[in-house]
C-alpha positions in Angstrom: 0.0 0.0 0.0 2.6 2.6 -1.1 2.0 6.3 -0.4 3.7 8.4 -3.1 4.8 12.0 -2.9 5.9 13.8 -6.0 7.6 17.2 -5.8 8.1 19.2 -9.0 9.2 22.6 -10.1 6.1 24.5 -11.3 5.3 24.8 -15.0 3.6 21.5 -16.0 0.0 21.6 -17.1 -2.7 19.3 -15.5 -2.5 16.8 -18.4 1.3 16.5 -17.9 0.8 16.0 -14.2 -1.8 13.3 -14.7 0.4 11.5 -17.2 3.3 11.6 -14.8 1.2 10.2 -11.9 -0.3 7.5 -14.1 3.1 6.4 -15.4 4.6 6.4 -11.9 1.8 4.2 -10.6 2.2 1.8 -13.5 5.8 1.4 -12.6 5.0 0.9 -8.9 2.3 -1.8 -9.7 4.8 -3.7 -11.9 7.8 -3.4 -9.6 6.1 -3.9 -6.2 3.3 -6.2 -7.4 0.6 -4.2 -5.7 -3.1 -4.2 -6.7 -4.0 -1.7 -9.4 -6.3 0.1 -7.0 -3.6 0.6 -4.3 -3.1 4.1 -5.4 -2.3 7.0 -3.0 -0.4 9.9 -4.6 0.2 13.5 -3.6 1.8 15.9 -6.1 3.2 19.3 -5.1 4.6 22.0 -7.4 7.1 24.6 -6.2 8.8 27.7 -7.5 12.3 26.8 -8.6 13.8 28.6 -5.6 12.1 26.2 -3.2 13.8 23.0 -4.6 17.5 22.6 -4.1 19.2 19.5 -5.5 22.9 20.1 -6.0 25.3 17.5 -7.5 27.1 16.0 -4.5 29.7 14.1 -6.5 27.6 11.7 -8.6 28.2 13.7 -11.7 24.5 14.2 -12.3 23.2 17.6 -13.2 19.5 18.4 -12.7 17.3 20.8 -14.8 14.1 22.6 -14.1 12.2 19.5 -15.1 13.4 17.7 -11.9 11.0 15.2 -10.3 11.6 14.1 -6.7 9.6 10.9 -5.9 9.2 9.9 -2.2 7.6 6.5 -1.5 6.4 5.3 1.9 5.8 1.5 1.7 5.8 -1.7 3.6 9.1 -3.6 3.3 10.3 -4.5 -0.1 13.3 -6.5 -1.3 16.4 -4.8 -2.6 15.7 -6.3 -6.1 12.1 -4.8 -6.1 13.5 -1.4 -5.2 16.1 -1.5 -8.0 13.5 -2.7 -10.4 11.3 0.3 -9.4 14.1 2.8 -10.1 14.7 1.3 -13.5 11.1 1.2 -14.4 10.4 4.7 -13.2 13.3 6.1 -15.2 12.4 4.1 -18.4 8.6 4.7 -18.3 8.8 8.4 -17.3 11.3 9.0 -20.1 9.1 7.2 -22.7 5.7 8.5 -21.6 6.5 11.9 -20.2 9.8 12.9 -21.8 11.6 13.1 -18.4 15.3 12.9 -18.6 16.4 10.0 -16.3 19.0 12.5 -14.8 16.0 14.5 -13.5 14.6 11.8 -11.4 15.4 11.4 -7.7 13.7 8.6 -5.8 13.7 7.8 -2.1 11.9 5.0 -0.4 11.0 4.9 3.3 9.8 1.6 4.8 7.3 1.1 7.6 5.3 -1.7 9.1 1.6 -2.8 9.5 1.1 -0.7 12.7 2.1 2.4 10.8 -1.0 2.6 8.6 -4.5 3.8 9.2 -6.9 4.3 6.3 -9.7 5.9 8.2 -11.9 5.8 11.3 -8.9 5.9 13.6 -8.2 2.2 13.1 -5.0 0.3 12.0 -6.7 -1.9 9.4 -3.6 -4.1 8.7 -3.6 -5.0 12.4 -7.4 -5.4 12.9 -7.7 -7.6 9.8 -10.4 -5.5 8.3 -10.9 -6.0 4.6 -11.5 -3.5 1.8 -15.2 -2.7 1.4 -15.3 -4.3 -2.1 -15.0 -7.7 -0.4 -18.4 -7.2 1.1 -19.9 -7.6 -2.4 -21.8 -10.9 -2.3 -20.2 -12.2 -5.5 -16.7 -11.4 -4.2 -17.5 -13.0 -0.8 -18.9 -16.1 -2.5 -15.9 -16.4 -4.8 -13.5 -16.0 -1.9 -15.3 -18.8 0.1 -15.3 -21.0 -3.0 -11.5 -20.5 -3.5 -10.6 -20.9 0.1 -12.3 -24.3 0.1 -10.1 -25.3 -2.8 -6.7 -23.6 -2.3 -4.9 -26.9 -2.6 -6.6 -27.7 -5.9 -6.4 -26.6 -9.5 -8.7 -23.5 -9.7 -10.5 -22.7 -12.9 -12.2 -19.3 -13.2 -14.8 -20.6 -15.6 -15.7 -23.4 -13.2 -15.9 -20.9 -10.3 -18.2 -18.7 -12.3 -20.5 -21.6 -13.2 -20.7 -22.7 -9.5 -21.5 -19.2 -8.4 -24.2 -18.8 -11.1 -22.6 -15.9 -12.9 -20.9 -15.6 -16.3 -17.1 -15.6 -16.4 -17.1 -12.1 -17.8 -19.3 -10.9 -14.9 -17.1 -12.5 -12.3 -13.9 -11.0 -13.9 -15.5 -7.5 -14.1 -16.8 -7.6 -10.6 -13.4 -8.6 -9.1 -11.6 -6.0 -11.2 -14.1 -3.2 -10.3 -14.3 -3.9 -6.6 -10.8 -5.3 -5.8 -8.7 -3.6 -8.5 -7.1 -6.8 -9.6 -7.7 -9.9 -11.8 -9.3 -13.1 -10.5 -5.9 -14.9 -10.9 -4.1 -12.3 -8.8 -6.9 -12.4 -6.2 -6.5 -16.2 -5.9 -2.7 -15.7 -5.6 -3.2 -13.3 -2.7 -5.5 -15.8 -0.9 -2.9 -18.5 -1.4 0.0 -16.3 -0.1 -2.2 -15.1 2.8 -2.8 -18.8 3.8 0.8 -19.7 3.4 1.9 -16.9 5.7 -0.6 -18.1 8.3 0.6 -21.7 8.1 4.3 -20.6 8.3 3.5 -18.7 11.5 1.2 -21.3 13.2 2.4 -24.7 12.2 5.7 -26.6 11.8 4.8 -27.9 8.3 7.7 -27.9 5.9 7.6 -25.3 3.1 7.0 -28.1 0.7 4.0 -29.2 2.7 2.7 -25.7 2.9 3.2 -25.2 -0.9 1.1 -28.2 -1.7 -1.6 -27.2 0.8 -2.0 -23.8 -0.9 -1.8 -25.0 -4.4 1.8 -24.7 -5.6 3.7 -27.7 -6.9 7.1 -26.3 -6.1 8.3 -24.7 -2.9 10.7 -22.5 -4.8 7.7 -20.8 -6.4 6.1 -20.1 -3.0 9.4 -18.9 -1.5 9.8 -16.4 -4.3 6.2 -15.1 -4.0 6.5 -14.7 -0.3 9.7 -12.8 -0.5 8.3 -10.6 -3.2 5.0 -10.0 -1.2 6.5 -9.4 2.2 10.2 -8.6 1.7 11.0 -11.3 4.2 12.5 -14.8 4.0 10.4 -17.8 5.0 12.6 -18.3 8.0 11.9 -14.7 9.2 8.1 -15.2 8.7 8.2 -18.4 10.6 10.2 -16.9 13.4 7.4 -14.4 14.0 5.2 -17.3 14.9 7.8 -19.0 17.1 8.5 -15.7 18.9 4.8 -15.3 19.6 4.2 -18.9 20.6 1.9 -19.5 17.7 3.4 -22.6 16.2 1.4 -25.8 16.5 2.4 -29.2 15.1 1.0 -30.3 11.7 -1.6 -33.0 11.8 -2.7 -33.4 8.2 -0.7 -36.3 6.7 -1.8 -35.4 3.2 0.5 -32.4 3.4 3.6 -34.7 3.1 2.2 -37.0 0.4 2.5 -34.7 -2.6 -1.1 -35.0 -3.5 -1.7 -31.5 -4.7 -0.5 -29.8 -7.9 -1.3 -26.4 -9.4 -1.8 -26.9 -13.1 -3.8 -23.7 -13.8 -1.9 -20.9 -12.2 1.7 -20.3 -12.8 2.6 -17.1 -10.9 5.4 -15.0 -12.3 8.4 -15.6 -10.1 10.5 -12.5 -11.0 11.3 -11.1 -8.5 16.6 2.9 4.9 19.3 1.1 3.2 21.3 2.0 0.1 18.6 0.3 -2.0 16.2 3.0 -0.8 17.7 5.7 -2.9 18.1 6.5 -6.7 19.4 9.8 -7.9 
């Protein structure tokens, strides 16, 4: 749920500002793998005298087209940050004509307790869900998927079981959740995997099969990409809080489950928090 601040020297018209914000969000969605509707942006324009960005030895000269992008985000991997810097520079140059030398980016990381989206509550801590998930079709689809996380999941089959057309299901999920059905299923699988890591002593291979991934390496990559943490770090949270219970489902170790439908993409303040 990144919060993005963009500071610019005044002179761009509203259309140019909108293009810059749209392009920056596109890069963020691709690099950080966030839902399309996770969009929180603040743009500020200033007289040239109010922005000072001297060259401090990098050999980079800035012009009056300078864009300073500050991002507040939950933890991301170093690779994700480097991908973001590259994508921002490439996309802003292509779509907005911004010279890569005129792009400064800084990332500040925070944790779940550092966010409140309204009503004086920390939604990441309380476990509240976005209002779109109160939609009856979304709620029914989520229940249907959760009952089958270890299985091959087909969107046409889900739509048939819910009594709606595949197109209606896809549109409803995209409109209310800002993501595709496949990405929504992936989020549910990752959410369940994190819960199992923190509350059981199942092997990563067992957890992978339980949430529908044939290979543990796929799940490991997705978890690192989603949380910025290793599986060991995620599991240690459960151990530290005395949440771990022994696994009791023998099927988890028998390799019964395979994911033949979804093949998630497995690409994947420290120095990685800056790009000048």
